[in-house]
VEXBAGU-413348 format. One record per residue (C-alpha): residue in one letter; x, y, z. Coordinates in steps of 0.5 Angstrom, whole numbers, plus 500, padded with zeros to 3 digits. Layout:
N
AXYZ
...
***
This chain:
918
M734906319
R738900322
L743896319
T741889321
A743883317
F748881312
V747875308
F753872304
T753867299
L758862296
D758861288
C763856286
G765857279
A769851278
P770845283
L774846289
G780843292
P780840299
A783846302
A778849307
F775856307
V775862312
F771868309
I775875310
L771880313
P773887314
P775888322
F769892324
L764886322
A768880324
A774880329
G776873326
G774867323
A775859323
A775854317
A770849317
G769844311
G768849306
A765855310
A766858316
A762863321
A765869323
A765871330
G765877334
A760881329
S759888330
K753890335
N749893328
C750886325
F743882325
G747876323
I752873318
L749867313
F754863310
L751858304
F755853300
D752851294
G746853296
M746850303
V747854309
A753852313
E752856319
I749863322
M752867327
T747872330
D747877336
T740880336
S734878339
P730873335
A724878336
F727882330
G726876326
G733872327
P734865329
P737863336
T744866337
G749861334
T744856331
S745853324
T740852319
T738850312
A737855306
A730854306
E730856313
G735862312
A730865307
A724864312
Y728868317
S729873312
A722874311
A720873318
A724880319
G719884315
G720890312
D727889310
T730892304
L735889300
V741894299
G746889296
P749886292
T757887294
A761881292
F769879293
H773873292
A776870298
A780863299
T785861305
D788855307
T786852314
N791857318
G787863315
A792865311
L791867304
A792861299
A790859292
A784854291
E783850285
G777853283
S774860284
A769862290
Q765868290
L762871296
T756875295
C754880301
Y747882301
L745888306
F738888309
L736894313
Q730895318
E727901320
S730902327
G735907330
M740908326
S740915322
K741916315
S748919315
Q750914320
L748909315
G751912309
K758912313
S757905315
L756903308
N761907305
K766904310
I764897308
E764899300
S771901301
A774895305
V770890300
S773894294
D780894297
A779886298
C777886291
K783889288
I788885293
L784878291
E785879284
Q792878284
L790871287
N789869280
L782867281
P777867275
G771871276
V773876281
S768881283
N768888284
D764892289
K758893285
G757885284
R760886277
R765881275
V772884273
V779883271
S784888270
T783891263
S789888260
S786881261
C781884255
S782886248
A785893248
A780899249
I779903243
T781910243
V776915240
G776922242
P770925247
L763926244
R763933241
V756935240
I756942235
G750946235
R746942240
D747946246
Q740949247
D736942245
R741939250
D740944256
K732944255
I732936255
I736936262
A732941265
M726937263
L729931266
H730935273
E723938274
N720938280
E714933280
H709939281
Q712942275
C711936270
Q705933272
V701936267
N705933262
T705926265
V701920263
S696920268
G697914274
T704913272
C711915276
Y714917270
S714922264
V716921257
I721926253
G722925245
I726927240
H724926233
G727927226
I730924219
A735919219
G742921220
S740928223
G743927230
K738924234
S742919237
T748923238
L744928242
A740923246
R747920248
C750927250
V744927255
Y745920257
D752921259
H751927263
E746923267
N751918268
M755923271
E750925276
D746922282
H739925280
F737918278
D738911281
I738907275
V741910268
M739905262
W740906254
I736901250
H737901242
V730898240
S730899232
Q724897227
K724889229
F725888237
Y723883242
L720884249
D724878252
S731881249
I729888251
F727886258
R734882259
E738888257
M734893262
F735887267
E743888266
G743895265
A739896272
T743891276
G750891272
E750883272
E748878267
C741876266
P739869268
K735865263
F727865266
S722860263
S717865261
L717872259
N712874265
I717871270
L723875267
K718881267
E717880274
S724879276
L726886272
E720889276
K723887283
K730890281
L726897279
R721897284
G722904288
K728907284
R728913280
I729911273
F732914267
L731910261
V733912254
L730908248
D733909242
D731909235
V723907236
W719905230
Y712906229
N707904224
N700908226
R696903221
N698897225
S695896232
E700891234
D705896234
R702901239
E701895244
E708892243
L711899244
Q706900251
K709893253
L716896252
I715901258
C710897263
P716895267
L717902269
H711903273
V714900279
G719906279
K719912284
A716918282
G720923278
S723917273
R724919266
I724916259
L727919253
V725917246
T728918239
S724916233
R723918226
T716920227
E713924233
A707919233
A712914236
L713919242
V706920243
T704913243
L709912249
G706917253
A709924251
V705930250
K706935245
E710940249
R715934250
C716932243
I722936241
P724936233
I731935232
S733942229
D736944223
L743946224
D744953220
D749953215
E755956220
V754951225
F754946220
L760948217
E763948223
M761941224
F764939217
M770942218
H771939225
Y771932222
A775934216
L781938218
Q781936226
G789935227
A791937220
R798939219
V798943213
S801950211
D797956213
N796958206
D793951204
R789951210
R785957208
I784954201
L782948204
E777952208
M774955202
I773949198
G770945204
E765951205
D763949198
I763941199
A759942206
K753946202
K752939198
L751935204
K744939205
R746939213
S746932214
P750931220
L752923218
A754926211
A758931215
R762926219
T763921214
V765925208
G769929213
S773923216
R774921209
L777928207
R781928213
E785922210
T788926204
Q789933206
T791936199
V788941195
E788937189
F784932192
W779936196
R777940189
S776933185
V771932191
K768939190
D766937183
R762931184
D755931184
L755924188
L755928194
N748932193
D744927198
T746923204
M746916201
G750919195
A755922200
L756915204
W757911197
W762916195
S766915202
Y765907201
Q768907194
Y774910197
L775904201
D781899200
E777893196
Q779888202
V776893207
R770894203
R769886203
C770887211
F764892211
S760888206
Y760882211
C757886217
S751886213
I749879215
F748882222
P741885225
R741892225
R744895231
H747888233
R753889238
L759888234
K766886238
R772888235
D776881236
E770877234
L769881227
V777881226
K777873227
L771872222
W774876217
V781872217
A777866217
E774868211
G780870207
F778877207
I785879209
K791880204
T798882206
S804882202
M809882208
P810875211
E812878217
E805881218
E800878222
M793877219
E790879225
D794886226
V792887218
A785886220
K785890226
D788896221
Y782895217
F777895223
Y780902225
E779904218
L772903218
L771906225
L775913223
A771913217
S765913221
F762906218
L763903225
Q761907231
L763906238
G757904242
G759903249
K761898253
E758891255
K760885260
S763879257
Y763873260
K768869255
I773865260
I774871264
S769877266
C771884263
D768890260
V769890252
D767895247
Y762894243
F760897236
T754899232
I753901225
H748907223
D742905220
L743909213
M750905213
C746898214
D742900208
L749901204
A752895207
E746891204
E746894198
V753893196
A752886199
I748884193
R746876194
D752874198
Y749875204
F743873208
R739874214
I734870217
E730873223
E724872227
G718872223
S722872216
T718869210
E723872205
E727866201
G734867201
P738866194
Q741859193
D748861192
V748865198
R755865202
Y754868208
L748866213
F746869220
V740865223
G737870228
A731865230
Y731858231
Y726854227
S728846226
E724846220
M727852217
L734849218
I733843215
E729846209
K734852208
I741850210
S741843207
G741846200
L746852201
K752848197
N756855197
L755857204
R762859207
T759862214
L753859218
I752863225
I746861229
Y745866234
T739863238
R741858243
I737852243
S735849249
V737841250
N731839254
S726841248
T724837242
K728842238
W735839241
K734832237
V733836230
F739840233
E743834233
S742832226
L744839224
F751836224
N749831219
I746836214
L753840215
R757834212
G754837205
L757844206
R764843204
K766850203
L764852210
R769856213
V765859219
L761855224
K758858230
L752855234
G750854241
F745851246
I743852253
G743846258
G736848261
D736845268
L740839266
I747839270
G753835268
L750834261
L755830257
I756832249
S760829244
I761832238
P759828232
D765825228
S762828222
I765835224
G771832221
Q768832214
L768840214
K775840211
H775848210
L773850217
R777855220
Y773858225
F768853230
A764856236
F760851240
D758855246
T755852252
T753852259
I758852265
F755845266
S756841260
K762837259
I764836251
T768831248
V771833241
P772827237
G779825233
T776827227
F776834229
T784834229
K784833221
L781840220
Y788842219
H786849217
M783851223
Q785857226
V780859232
V776854237
D771857242
F768852247
G765858251
S764856259
C763849259
A765845265
S770840262
L773839255
A776833253
F780831246
S780824243
G785826238
D792829237
M791836238
T798838235
N796836228
L792843228
V798847226
N795853224
L791854230
C791861233
R786860239
V782855243
I777859247
S775856253
S774857261
S776849262
A783848262
L786845256
D790839257
F794835252
P802834251
G806837245
V803844245
G810846243
R808844236
L803849235
T807855233
W802860231
L798859238
Q797866240
M793865247
L794860252
A790860258
Q796857262
F801852262
T803847267
I810844267
R810837269
K815831269
E812828263
Q813827256
G810833252
Y809838258
E817840259
P819847259
H822847252
Q814846250
L814854250
K820855247
H818857240
L811860242
N813867241
K806869238
L803868245
Q799875247
D796878253
R797874259
L801867261
P801863267
I806858268
R805853274
G809847276
L815851277
E818846282
N819841277
V824846274
Q831844277
S836849274
K837856270
E838852264
E832849264
A828855265
L832859259
E828853255
V822857256
N825863252
L820868256
A824874253
C822873246
K815873248
E814880246
K807881246
L806878253
T804884258
E803879264
V806873266
V805869273
L810865275
E808859280
W811854285
N807849288
S809844293
G816841292
N823840295
C827845292
G831849296
P832857295
E838856291
V834852286
H828857286
A833863285
D836860279
V830858276
L827865277
E834868274
G832864267
L825866267
C827873264
P821876261
S821881255
K822888256
Y815890254
L812886260
E807890264
R805886270
L809880274
T806876279
T810871283
W807865287
N811861293
Y818864291
H823861296
G829864294
M833869298
T834874293
L831877287
P834875280
N839880276
W834882271
M829885277
M835888280
G837892273
E844889273
H844887266
N840889260
G835884260
G828884263
P822889263
K824896263
N817899264
L814894269
Q807897272
E805892277
L808887281
T805882286
F809878291
I805872294
G807867299
W815869299
S817865305
Q824868306
Q824872313
G828878314
L828885310
A824885303
P829886297
D830893294
L826895288
G830900286
P830899278
F822899278
I822907277
H816906273
L812902278
H805904279
S802898284
L805894289
Y802888292
I805884298
I801878300
R802873305
C810874305
S814873311
W819879311
D819883317
A820890314
L820893308
P826898305
G825905304
M821906297
E821914297
H825913290
L819910287
K816916285
S811913280
L808908285
K800910287
I798904290
L801900296
S797894299
I800889304
W796883306
A796877311
C804879313
E804877320
H811878321
M811885318
Q814890324
S816896320
L816900313
G821904310
T819911308
L814911303
P813915296
K810922296
S806919290
L802914294
E795915293
K792908296
F795905302
T792899305
V795894311
L790889313
Y791882317
C798884319
N799885326
S795890330
E800895332
L803895325
E796896322
R794902327
L801905326
C800905318
N792907319
D794913323
Y800915318
W796915312
A790919315
E795924318
S799924311
R792925307
K789931311
D792936306
C790932300
***
């Protein structure tokens, strides 16, 4: 195979400024570049490169080629349109899409890395054409490309451009930018080793071995696990899935939860995202979605897990729907596999499994079940040897009552682990309630705190196996007033997180995995699910307060319902059902409504209906913009009549522009406002009236004066200091509840250390990352140094970035010369330090893990052998850099790019030599 073409597409996530862009390619692909009005062609492409195609907003800016038009390329050096570019690609014939690989790049007109007002995504698609390059040569080339682009991703993340993409084309940020990951012990499967190994062997069988067990004419075979609820089917399947995720046998590995009610479009969208690692676009029809999915699966060896499949053999439509579920896999490569879990063997047979491949989940023998139960009940127990022996004897009697149900073992065992006393365990042993699985779950529920029980009951409004996010659920609980604390210094969200962890540890919630989140920044977040039997329990205890309307639902909800989830949108249903629900406190309309449909007018009238719902605390709804770009949306004034509203989510497309009315600022109880990914956001009233506001979630920058009055604010996407009233440094003085990340821009407008001290950065102890940015201005180096001295962050800071700092030295708090400042800084980034000479010594940062130096003017770095924790050192676009000091032996990744060629050569040689023994 021969590498013949690269296609780069620029996807702008926000309006770009006047700065020109030149795309930085690895040196072996392009020797240089030239900026040209928003896009530039790369020159000097390697001899293996068919051409480099630059598109800006869908239009090709330029194509540079170095192969003959006979291979399908345009004449060398010509420019063309997007349509013509597509035609050239099609003309090549036999090309195979290998990408995408993506990264962000932004430079000033001189080709140096710089900030842009928006973000630009550069996506590279690799086209292959049958010819001279061997597979091993191609593999080495692709590995080299991947490594270079991966380095680019890591460095360019530091440039504070939203939506940075990783080397798999998936948008990423540092993990700290998202909510903290949940720490859950590794999945331990007890007593299922034989079943697991049997299934894995079936997955890896050669085609001639499994041919007799494969449905005629398909490229895949089906393996099934069946058994009663709570018997461990999903746990066994997850164990197999995790194993295959670590192996290279399959090209694509996907996990899809199906459940009793499923919709093909939702399943296909999940498959698309699982196969590509990207958010699935909106398609106009199910057929187009299916065709797009098949393009992604074509020719790939696929492993698909379908968890919790239901089948009613008396309903012929069930059979047809299940078979449609797997029809996109017919384009896969021979050797693909489908693993299905179900309560019935009939569901497995319907999907194509033969008898020999239908595996009944085996009952655990008493000894293995006892081991499982004691694992959950006594894990990490700190008791005396005598008490342990007694607890083990009592535990043996309790285990016998659980009838070998794995779910009951986990739930009851988790509850016993919290109170490891002989008296408590004996009282549990004597209870008859444990004699069946639901009785055991009910017993565990009764031991939850009253407020935690309310939080669990609230989860019953969501569909089964709905992917719950911790941070969203916590905010909903707080908004509904479920969180109680007797200590005024305790944050409600912190208490709610404790409730969440209690439910998680007691197995009422279970960690499902990770999925892509596109809120403000793109990142992977944990999602959680509730087991079906736990859902039964939640619905039983919820009684009449909670109700859910799903597609095809005909059940009439109670008129006194308080919490309503609408999973399918029907205009008539909304008008008829919602308007009379006077006790409603939560209204979540999960399905987005398209604005270019007739339903949009009804959706607009929804706000008029809501005026009568005076008890509403949570309102969550959204829409999609269809093909409309720049749609203007004005939220009606009637929103101001919902006086008790605390949580308002109005999710929109990236093209919409939202105007919030002045009446909105009368919602004094408002805590969380979520406007999703809208293009712009304008407030008509004084937002500082919302004194209880904690979070404003929006990809659009917030711009209103006097933010310092919102002292409960926990999240601020950025703060820009201006020489205007309401934008002074002291606006940040009392915002000490701010969390996670805070970029402070416009520091050229701060003239002294005293002014900088008004920011009060040292008291913002929940901030883990701070970005300090100077732009244009006439401030001298002394002023810059004084200002940075006054911006001393708290000792808990983990990541620090400075932009365009012109001071001669580092401040005392960075040099360890007084007690303030961060003590455990993990990541440090310098961008655009203009002073020449030797770079400052970083002696105090002994815990530093990563150091990034970008576009700085230093000519040398001091020795860093004392930084014994340093793992990553990256130096980019430092043209004056001539020499480096001694590097620490702890270094695991060392990158020097776009500096002078001699330094790059020496560093590469040194690094290659130092890694020989590794």
